[in-house]
C-alpha positions as CSV (number, residue, x, y, z in Angstrom):
1,M,30.4,6.0,-5.0
2,A,31.4,8.7,-2.2
3,A,33.1,5.8,-0.4
4,A,34.8,4.8,-3.1
5,V,35.6,8.2,-3.8
6,A,37.1,9.1,-0.6
7,A,38.9,5.9,0.0
8,A,40.9,6.8,-3.5
9,A,41.6,10.4,-2.1
10,A,43.1,8.8,1.0
11,V,45.2,7.0,-0.8
12,V,46.4,9.5,-3.2
13,A,47.2,11.6,-0.3
14,E,49.0,9.0,1.7
15,V,51.1,8.5,-1.5
16,V,51.8,12.1,-2.1
17,A,52.7,12.6,1.7
18,E,55.1,10.0,1.2
19,L,56.6,11.5,-1.9
20,T,57.0,14.6,-0.6
21,A,59.0,13.4,2.4
22,E,61.1,11.9,0.4
23,V,61.7,14.3,-1.8
24,T,62.4,17.2,0.8
25,A,64.3,14.9,2.7
26,E,66.8,14.4,-0.3
27,V,66.6,17.8,-1.5
28,T,67.5,19.2,1.7
29,A,70.3,17.1,2.6
30,K,72.0,18.1,-1.2
31,V,70.5,21.8,0.0
32,A,72.9,21.1,3.1
33,A,75.9,19.7,1.0
34,T,75.3,22.3,-1.8
35,P,78.1,25.2,-0.2
36,A,80.8,23.0,0.0
37,S,81.6,22.6,-3.8
38,S,80.4,24.8,-6.7
39,P,76.9,25.4,-8.0
40,E,77.5,23.4,-11.5
41,Q,79.2,20.5,-10.2
42,P,78.9,19.1,-7.3
43,N,81.7,17.5,-5.4
44,A,82.2,13.6,-4.2
45,A,81.9,14.5,-1.1
46,S,79.1,16.0,-1.3
47,K,77.5,13.2,-3.3
48,E,78.4,10.8,-0.6
49,A,77.1,12.9,2.0
50,M,74.0,13.1,0.2
51,V,74.1,9.4,0.1
52,G,75.1,8.8,3.7
53,A,72.0,10.7,4.4
54,D,69.7,8.9,2.1
55,D,71.0,5.9,3.7
56,E,70.5,6.8,6.9
57,K,66.8,7.3,6.6
58,P,64.3,4.2,6.1
59,A,64.1,2.8,2.8
60,P,60.7,4.3,1.1
61,K,58.2,2.2,-0.3
62,P,58.9,1.7,-4.4
63,K,56.0,4.3,-6.2
64,G,55.2,1.2,-8.6
65,G,54.2,-0.6,-5.4
66,A,52.4,2.3,-3.9
67,K,49.9,2.7,-7.1
68,A,49.0,-0.9,-7.2
69,K,48.2,-0.7,-3.7
70,A,46.4,2.0,-4.1
71,R,44.7,0.9,-7.1
72,G,43.6,-2.9,-5.3
73,K,42.3,-1.1,-2.2
74,A,40.4,1.4,-4.5
75,K,39.1,-1.8,-6.7
76,A,38.4,-3.4,-3.6
77,K,36.2,-0.9,-1.8
78,A,34.1,-0.3,-5.1
79,K,33.4,-4.1,-5.3
80,A,32.4,-3.8,-1.8
81,K,30.1,-0.3,-2.7
82,S,28.8,-2.3,-5.1
83,G,27.8,-5.6,-3.5
84,A,26.6,-3.3,-0.7
85,R,24.1,-1.3,-2.9
86,G,21.1,-4.0,-2.0
87,K,21.2,-3.7,1.5
88,A,19.6,-0.6,3.7
89,R,20.4,2.9,3.3
90,G,21.0,2.8,7.3
91,K,24.3,2.1,6.4
92,G,25.3,5.6,5.1
93,R,25.8,6.5,9.1
94,G,28.6,4.2,9.3
95,K,30.0,5.3,6.0
96,G,30.5,9.0,7.2
97,R,31.7,7.6,10.4
98,S,34.8,5.4,8.1
99,K,35.4,8.9,6.0
100,A,35.7,10.7,9.3
101,K,38.6,8.2,10.7
102,A,39.7,7.8,7.4
103,K,39.8,11.5,7.3
104,A,41.4,12.3,11.0
105,K,44.0,9.2,9.8
106,A,45.0,11.1,7.0
107,K,45.6,14.2,9.0
108,A,48.0,12.4,12.0
109,K,49.6,10.5,8.5
110,A,50.3,14.2,7.6
111,K,51.5,15.6,11.0
112,A,53.7,13.0,10.9
113,K,55.4,13.0,7.8
114,A,55.8,16.4,8.8
115,G,57.9,15.9,11.9
116,A,60.0,13.3,9.9
117,K,60.4,16.1,7.4
118,S,61.6,18.7,9.7
119,S,63.8,15.8,11.8
120,V,65.1,14.4,8.6
121,Q,66.0,18.1,7.2
122,G,68.0,18.3,10.5
123,E,69.6,15.2,10.0
124,S,71.0,16.2,6.9
125,E,72.0,19.1,7.6
126,E,74.2,17.7,10.3
127,A,75.0,14.9,8.4
128,G,76.2,17.7,5.6
129,S,78.4,19.2,7.9
130,E,79.6,15.9,9.2
131,A,80.3,14.6,5.6
132,M,82.6,17.6,5.1
133,A,85.0,17.3,7.9
134,A,85.2,13.3,7.7
135,K,86.0,11.0,5.0
136,P,83.1,10.0,3.1
137,V,82.1,6.6,3.2
138,R,80.4,4.9,-0.4
139,A,76.9,3.5,1.0
140,K,75.3,0.9,-0.7
141,R,72.8,2.1,-3.7
142,S,68.9,1.8,-3.1
143,G,66.7,1.5,-6.0
144,G,63.6,3.4,-6.7
145,L,63.2,6.9,-6.3
146,K,66.8,7.6,-4.6
147,A,67.8,5.9,-7.5
148,K,66.8,8.4,-10.0
149,M,67.1,11.1,-8.1
150,M,70.7,10.7,-7.6
151,Q,70.7,10.2,-11.0
152,E,69.1,13.1,-11.9
153,L,71.5,15.2,-9.8
154,A,74.4,13.9,-11.8
155,N,73.5,15.0,-14.6
156,R,71.8,18.3,-13.9
157,P,72.1,20.9,-11.8
158,I,70.9,20.7,-8.4
159,D,68.9,24.4,-8.9
160,E,67.1,22.6,-11.6
161,V,66.2,19.6,-9.7
162,L,65.1,21.9,-6.7
163,A,62.7,23.7,-8.9
164,E,61.5,20.8,-10.3
165,M,61.0,19.3,-6.7
166,R,59.1,22.2,-5.4
167,A,56.9,22.4,-8.4
168,R,56.0,19.0,-7.7
169,L,55.6,19.7,-4.4
170,A,53.1,22.4,-5.5
171,A,51.4,20.4,-7.4
172,A,51.0,17.6,-5.1
173,E,50.0,20.2,-2.2
174,S,47.3,21.3,-5.1
175,S,46.3,17.6,-5.2
176,L,46.0,17.3,-1.3
177,A,43.5,20.6,-1.1
178,E,41.8,19.7,-4.3
179,A,41.6,16.0,-2.2
180,E,40.7,17.7,0.9
181,G,38.2,19.8,-0.9
182,M,36.8,16.5,-2.5
183,E,36.7,14.9,0.8
184,K,34.7,17.7,2.6
185,Q,32.1,18.0,-0.5
186,L,31.6,13.9,0.1
187,A,31.8,14.7,3.7
188,G,28.5,17.3,3.0
189,E,27.4,15.0,0.2
190,A,27.6,12.2,3.3
191,D,25.8,14.5,5.6
192,E,22.7,15.3,3.0
193,S,22.6,11.5,2.1
194,D,22.2,10.9,5.9
195,K,19.5,13.6,6.3
196,L,18.1,11.9,3.0
197,V,18.5,8.3,4.2
198,A,16.4,9.6,7.4
199,E,13.8,11.4,5.7
200,A,13.8,8.6,3.6
201,T,13.2,6.4,6.8
202,G,10.5,8.2,7.8
203,R,8.3,7.7,4.7
204,V,8.7,4.5,4.8
205,E,7.6,3.9,8.2
206,E,5.0,6.4,7.3
207,V,4.2,4.1,4.4
208,M,4.0,0.7,6.9
209,R,2.5,2.7,9.3
210,R,-0.1,3.4,6.2
211,E,-0.1,-0.2,4.9
212,A,-0.6,-1.8,8.3
213,E,-3.8,0.4,8.8
214,A,-5.0,-0.3,5.0
215,V,-4.3,-3.9,6.4
216,E,-6.6,-3.4,8.9
217,S,-9.3,-1.6,7.2
218,F,-9.1,-4.4,4.5
219,K,-9.6,-7.3,7.7
220,A,-12.4,-4.9,8.8
221,A,-13.9,-4.7,5.4
222,R,-13.6,-8.6,4.6
223,A,-15.4,-9.1,8.4
224,A,-18.1,-6.8,7.6
225,R,-18.5,-8.5,4.1
226,A,-18.9,-11.8,5.7
227,E,-21.3,-10.5,8.0
228,A,-23.2,-9.2,5.4
229,V,-23.3,-12.5,3.4
230,Q,-24.6,-14.3,6.3
231,Q,-27.1,-11.9,7.0
232,T,-28.3,-11.8,3.3
233,R,-28.3,-15.7,3.4
234,Q,-30.4,-15.8,6.6
235,A,-32.7,-13.2,4.7
236,E,-33.0,-15.4,1.8
237,E,-33.6,-18.4,4.2
238,A,-36.4,-16.5,5.4
239,K,-38.0,-15.0,2.4
240,G,-38.0,-18.8,1.3
241,E,-39.8,-19.4,4.0
242,T,-42.4,-16.6,3.7
243,R,-43.1,-17.8,0.0
244,K,-44.0,-21.0,1.4
245,V,-46.4,-19.9,3.8
246,I,-47.7,-17.7,0.9
247,Q,-47.9,-20.5,-1.3
248,I,-50.3,-22.4,1.4
249,L,-52.1,-19.3,1.9
250,D,-52.8,-18.8,-1.3
251,M,-53.9,-22.6,-2.0
252,Q,-55.9,-22.2,0.9
253,A,-57.3,-19.0,-0.4
254,S,-58.2,-20.4,-4.0
255,G,-59.7,-23.9,-2.2
256,R,-62.1,-21.3,0.1
257,Q,-62.8,-19.5,-3.5
258,K,-63.7,-23.0,-4.8
259,L,-65.8,-23.8,-2.6
260,W,-67.6,-20.7,-2.4
261,E,-68.3,-21.3,-6.3
262,L,-69.6,-24.8,-5.7
263,E,-71.7,-23.5,-3.2
264,L,-73.0,-20.9,-5.3
265,A,-73.0,-23.0,-8.0
266,K,-75.4,-25.7,-5.8
267,N,-77.9,-22.8,-4.9
268,E,-78.1,-21.9,-8.6
269,A,-78.7,-25.6,-9.9
270,K,-81.4,-26.1,-7.0
271,E,-83.2,-22.8,-8.1
272,A,-82.8,-24.0,-11.9
273,A,-84.2,-27.5,-10.7
274,E,-86.8,-25.8,-8.6
275,A,-88.1,-23.6,-11.6
276,A,-87.5,-26.7,-13.8
277,K,-90.1,-28.7,-11.8
278,K,-92.5,-26.0,-11.6
279,T,-92.3,-25.2,-15.1
280,L,-93.0,-29.1,-15.3
281,E,-95.7,-29.1,-13.4
282,G,-97.4,-26.2,-15.1
283,S,-96.5,-27.9,-18.7
284,K,-97.9,-31.1,-16.8
285,R,-101.4,-29.9,-16.1
286,K,-101.6,-27.8,-19.1
287,E,-100.9,-30.9,-21.1
288,K,-103.8,-32.5,-18.8
289,E,-106.1,-29.7,-19.6
290,F,-105.7,-30.2,-23.4
291,V,-106.2,-33.5,-23.6
292,E,-109.0,-33.7,-21.5
293,A,-110.5,-30.9,-23.6
294,K,-109.5,-33.1,-27.1
295,K,-110.6,-36.0,-25.4
296,A,-114.3,-34.0,-25.1
297,A,-113.9,-31.8,-28.6
298,L,-113.4,-35.7,-30.2
299,L,-116.1,-37.2,-28.2
300,E,-118.2,-34.1,-28.9
301,Q,-117.3,-34.2,-32.9
302,K,-117.5,-37.9,-33.1
303,G,-121.3,-37.7,-31.5
304,K,-121.7,-35.2,-34.1
305,E,-120.5,-37.6,-36.9
306,S,-122.3,-40.3,-35.7
307,E,-125.6,-38.3,-35.4
308,T,-124.8,-36.8,-39.5
309,L,-123.7,-40.6,-40.4
310,K,-126.8,-42.0,-38.8
311,A,-128.7,-39.1,-40.9
312,H,-127.2,-39.6,-43.9
313,L,-127.4,-43.7,-43.7
314,A,-131.6,-43.2,-43.4
315,E,-131.2,-41.2,-46.1
316,F,-129.0,-43.8,-48.4
317,K,-131.4,-46.5,-47.1
318,A,-134.3,-44.2,-48.3
319,S,-132.8,-43.4,-51.5
320,E,-130.9,-46.6,-52.1
321,G,-131.3,-50.1,-50.4
322,K,-129.0,-52.0,-51.7
323,D,-125.5,-50.1,-51.4
324,E,-126.6,-49.2,-47.7
325,K,-123.9,-51.9,-46.4
326,L,-121.4,-50.2,-48.5
327,E,-121.6,-46.9,-47.7
328,K,-121.9,-47.2,-44.2
329,R,-118.7,-49.2,-44.2
330,A,-117.1,-46.4,-46.5
331,L,-118.1,-43.5,-43.8
332,E,-117.0,-45.8,-40.9
333,K,-113.6,-46.1,-42.3
334,Q,-113.6,-42.2,-43.3
335,A,-114.7,-42.0,-39.8
336,Q,-111.8,-44.3,-38.4
337,K,-109.5,-42.2,-40.6
338,D,-109.8,-38.7,-39.3
339,I,-110.2,-40.0,-35.5
340,Q,-106.8,-41.9,-36.5
341,A,-105.6,-38.3,-37.9
342,E,-106.3,-36.4,-34.8
343,L,-105.3,-38.7,-33.1
344,N,-101.8,-38.7,-34.5
345,Q,-101.8,-34.8,-34.6
346,I,-102.4,-35.2,-30.9
347,E,-99.5,-37.8,-30.3
348,K,-97.0,-35.5,-32.3
349,M,-97.6,-32.0,-30.3
350,R,-97.6,-34.3,-27.4
351,A,-93.9,-35.6,-28.3
352,E,-93.0,-32.1,-29.3
353,R,-94.1,-30.9,-25.6
354,E,-92.2,-33.7,-23.4
355,K,-89.4,-33.5,-26.6
356,E,-89.0,-29.5,-25.2
357,R,-89.7,-30.5,-21.7
358,Q,-86.9,-33.4,-21.1
359,Q,-84.3,-30.4,-23.3
360,R,-85.3,-27.9,-20.7
361,W,-84.7,-31.2,-17.9
362,R,-81.3,-31.6,-19.5
363,Q,-80.2,-28.1,-19.6
364,A,-81.2,-28.0,-15.6
365,G,-79.7,-31.4,-14.7
366,G,-76.7,-30.2,-17.0
367,A,-75.7,-27.3,-14.7
368,A,-76.4,-29.6,-12.1
369,N,-74.2,-32.0,-12.9
370,K,-71.0,-29.4,-14.0
371,A,-71.2,-28.0,-11.0
372,F,-71.0,-31.7,-8.8
373,R,-68.0,-32.6,-11.5
374,A,-66.3,-28.9,-10.6
375,K,-66.5,-29.9,-7.0
376,R,-65.2,-33.7,-7.8
377,A,-62.1,-31.6,-9.8
378,A,-61.5,-29.1,-6.4
379,A,-62.0,-32.1,-4.0
380,P,-58.2,-33.0,-3.7
381,I,-57.8,-29.5,-2.6
382,A,-59.8,-28.8,0.3
383,A,-62.5,-30.9,1.8
384,N,-66.1,-29.7,0.5
385,P,-68.6,-30.2,2.9
386,A,-71.5,-29.9,0.3
387,A,-70.6,-33.0,-1.2
388,G,-73.6,-34.7,0.7
389,D,-76.2,-31.7,-0.7
390,L,-75.0,-31.7,-4.5
391,E,-75.6,-36.0,-4.4
392,D,-79.2,-35.5,-3.2
393,L,-79.5,-32.5,-5.9
394,E,-78.5,-35.1,-8.1
395,A,-80.5,-37.7,-6.9
396,S,-83.3,-35.5,-6.6
397,S,-82.6,-34.0,-10.8
398,A,-82.8,-38.0,-11.8
399,K,-86.1,-39.1,-9.9
400,V,-87.7,-36.3,-11.4
401,A,-86.5,-37.0,-14.8
402,R,-87.9,-40.9,-14.0
403,T,-90.8,-39.3,-13.0
404,E,-91.5,-37.1,-16.3
405,Q,-90.6,-40.1,-18.0
406,I,-93.5,-42.4,-16.9
407,D,-95.6,-39.5,-17.1
């Protein structure tokens, strides 16, 4: 935007300088020719002298063409500015330099036009004096601003035209001063923009430096994270190996515990078998003693009964001779029944004792068999060194059972 305004101001200053130079030259020529004629109506000689003086100058550029050119330049610079908005801000310095160049160029043009103005004024004065002495020569009419000025001078007094031209000149000078002030303001803004661009560049560099540091920190963090993940994986693998070792140790400890329990059960079974054996031997001895005592009692009772029967038979023989045989048979049958009943009672008692003994033996043998089965169930986990002892215990228990059954 600042570049576009500066370009427009330069174009306006150039156009105003050209117009000022042209108007000043024409007015000076007319003023130089004014004393030879009346103020109200200039004569034909002064007009021709003015025309000749104007013809000697180079033809000025048309005003409309200058404005069109200024508009074209302004549009072109505006387009260039709008197209360059997306570029780096470092180009502001180049724009400031172009502004300085444009300013110097405008000053050079102003000085050149001022020199041309003074030379044109001298030439106009000389041409006016020569026109008054010599015969006026009609020159070709030039179009544009010159024709318009001649038309105004032909229809209006020269003082009024001079006043109007001076007013226009003052307006042009004020516009030029305003343009110069605006140019200075734009130059200050350009310097401020350069400072802002420098500050922004420093900030951008600082941000880029911080960004690079952040990237390095991020890379270091990623590397540390990868290393931590690797260490975690190694720790998990070591943990898995340790868990396997612990499981193996637990299995070994469990096997040893079961072996100890089996050994304890074997010892308890041995003690129970020995106790059962001792109890069985005691019960057998008591039973034999009881049987012998019972037999002795039965023999004694049988002797007593036989003696009693004999006594009764003797009495019956004495009292009854015929029924002696029948009574004897009846007595014998009764005695046999009594003896058989007693024998049945003894056998029943013996069967009950045998049943009780077998039950105790089954209890002792069941504990041993249970220990043996537990030992066999634990055999896949660990080797059992006491297997032979348990088999010997079972064989001895079976042997004792067979011996008791035989007895």
